[in-house]
C-alpha positions as CSV (number, residue, x, y, z in Angstrom):
1,M,68.9,10.9,48.1
2,Q,72.6,10.9,46.4
3,T,72.3,9.0,43.7
4,I,75.4,6.8,42.8
5,D,76.8,6.9,38.5
6,E,78.4,4.4,36.6
7,V,80.7,6.1,35.0
8,H,83.2,5.0,32.7
9,I,86.5,6.3,30.7
10,A,87.6,5.5,27.7
11,P,90.4,6.1,25.3
12,L,89.4,5.9,21.5
13,G,91.4,5.3,19.5
14,F,90.5,2.3,16.8
15,E,88.5,-0.3,18.9
16,Y,83.9,-0.4,18.9
17,D,82.5,-3.1,20.2
18,R,85.4,-3.0,23.5
19,I,83.5,0.0,23.9
20,V,79.7,-0.2,23.6
21,G,80.6,-4.3,25.0
22,P,81.0,-3.1,28.5
23,V,78.5,-0.2,28.6
24,R,75.9,-2.7,27.8
25,R,77.0,-5.2,30.6
26,H,76.8,-2.0,33.4
27,N,74.2,-0.2,32.4
28,V,76.7,2.7,32.5
29,D,74.8,6.1,33.1
30,V,78.1,9.0,31.9
31,L,80.5,8.0,29.6
32,Y,84.2,9.8,28.8
33,L,85.4,9.0,25.7
34,L,89.4,10.4,25.3
35,E,89.6,11.7,22.1
36,H,93.1,12.2,20.3
37,D,93.8,16.1,18.7
38,D,90.0,17.5,18.1
39,P,86.9,16.0,19.9
40,G,84.9,14.4,16.5
41,S,87.6,14.2,14.2
42,G,88.3,10.9,14.0
43,P,87.9,8.3,11.6
44,A,83.9,7.3,10.5
45,F,82.5,4.7,12.5
46,H,83.0,7.2,15.1
47,D,80.3,8.5,14.5
48,D,78.7,5.3,14.4
49,L,79.9,4.7,17.6
50,R,78.3,7.1,19.1
51,S,75.1,6.9,17.1
52,E,74.8,3.6,19.1
53,L,75.5,5.1,22.4
54,D,72.7,7.4,22.3
55,D,70.4,4.4,21.1
56,L,71.5,3.2,24.8
57,E,70.7,6.8,26.4
58,V,74.4,7.0,28.0
59,S,75.4,10.3,28.7
60,V,78.3,10.4,26.2
61,R,81.5,13.2,27.4
62,S,84.0,14.2,25.3
63,R,87.7,15.2,26.4
64,S,90.7,15.8,24.4
65,V,93.5,14.2,25.2
66,D,97.1,12.8,23.8
67,V,96.7,9.4,24.0
68,F,99.8,8.5,23.1
69,D,101.7,10.4,26.1
70,I,100.8,9.1,29.6
71,Y,100.9,11.9,31.5
72,D,98.1,13.5,29.5
73,V,96.2,10.2,30.3
74,L,97.4,10.1,34.0
75,G,96.3,13.2,34.4
76,V,92.7,13.0,32.9
77,V,91.3,9.7,34.5
78,T,92.7,10.9,37.5
79,T,91.2,14.5,37.7
80,L,87.7,13.2,35.9
81,T,88.0,10.6,38.8
82,A,88.2,13.2,41.6
83,D,85.4,15.0,39.7
84,H,83.1,11.7,40.3
85,A,84.6,11.0,44.1
86,D,80.8,10.2,44.4
87,D,79.7,7.6,41.9
88,I,81.9,3.9,40.6
89,V,84.2,4.8,38.5
90,R,85.4,2.5,36.1
91,V,88.3,2.9,32.9
92,N,88.5,1.0,30.4
93,V,92.4,0.0,29.4
94,S,92.3,-2.1,26.4
95,S,90.3,0.5,24.0
96,G,93.1,3.0,23.2
97,S,96.6,2.9,22.8
98,K,98.7,1.4,24.9
99,L,100.0,4.5,25.5
100,S,96.6,5.5,26.9
101,A,96.4,2.7,28.5
102,V,99.3,2.7,31.4
103,G,98.8,6.3,32.2
104,A,94.7,4.7,32.8
105,A,95.9,1.9,34.7
106,I,98.3,3.6,36.9
107,A,95.7,6.6,37.2
108,C,93.5,3.3,39.1
109,M,96.1,3.3,40.9
110,A,96.6,6.3,42.4
111,T,93.1,6.4,42.8
112,D,89.6,4.5,43.3
113,A,89.2,3.8,39.9
114,T,88.5,0.9,38.5
115,A,90.4,-1.1,35.9
116,Y,89.8,-3.2,33.4
117,Y,90.5,-4.8,30.2
118,V,87.9,-6.2,27.7
119,H,88.6,-9.1,25.4
120,P,87.7,-9.4,21.7
121,E,86.2,-12.5,20.8
122,E,88.3,-12.4,17.5
123,Y,90.8,-10.8,16.2
124,P,90.6,-9.6,12.6
125,D,93.6,-11.2,10.9
126,R,95.8,-13.0,13.2
127,E,98.6,-13.6,10.1
128,R,99.3,-10.0,9.4
129,L,101.3,-6.7,11.3
130,R,99.9,-5.0,12.6
131,S,101.6,-2.2,12.7
132,H,106.1,-1.7,11.2
133,G,108.5,-0.3,11.6
134,Y,110.7,1.6,14.0
135,E,110.3,5.4,15.1
136,D,111.5,5.4,19.0
137,D,111.5,4.0,22.3
138,E,110.4,5.5,25.4
139,V,111.1,5.0,29.1
140,L,107.9,4.1,31.4
141,P,107.3,5.6,34.6
142,S,107.8,3.1,37.9
143,T,105.1,4.1,40.4
144,P,102.2,7.1,39.6
145,S,104.7,9.6,41.3
146,S,107.3,8.7,38.9
147,R,106.3,12.6,37.8
148,R,109.6,13.4,34.9
149,R,108.4,14.5,31.9
150,R,109.7,12.0,28.8
151,T,111.0,14.1,25.8
152,K,111.2,11.8,22.5
153,S,114.6,11.1,22.4
154,R,114.7,10.2,26.3
155,S,114.6,5.9,25.9
156,W,115.7,2.9,27.3
157,T,118.6,3.5,26.6
158,S,120.2,6.9,27.3
159,S,118.2,6.3,31.1
160,R,121.4,4.3,32.8
161,T,125.0,3.5,32.0
162,R,126.0,1.5,28.8
163,T,129.0,-1.0,29.7
164,P,130.7,-2.0,26.8
165,R,130.9,-6.0,25.6
166,P,134.2,-7.3,25.5
167,T,135.4,-8.0,22.1
168,P,136.2,-11.7,21.3
């Protein structure tokens, strides 16, 4: 008789409890951490996270992915979901970047994986900005089959014809 594993996929960013909480609650067997750049080269608390996950006896597997590239995340999540076709696959869309959340959510729409969002108990400082400045913007895919690769200069204003406003 084949066993069915509870498999979770979580982009690894600056969240700790939003990864550990669902692992505890759902008795996860396998957790894939989608890590930006080099797996293991993140902030110090990533080591603490791995240590706690080891204590929970979860099989933790890392995958290198560009968490700021929707298509890269989409590709990894759909591949992992296909690799676990006979298991329960859930994808945490709250633990990484916003772009990784979009890629993960689209991947879930295209597969049998279930996307979930973890609500935090609190935010550390609601008065302080979490980011600053403006670098660029990009068009998000409208469907899972939108396979156009984005370029850094492709923004929403360049994807449509702009009509000049009349001067008063």
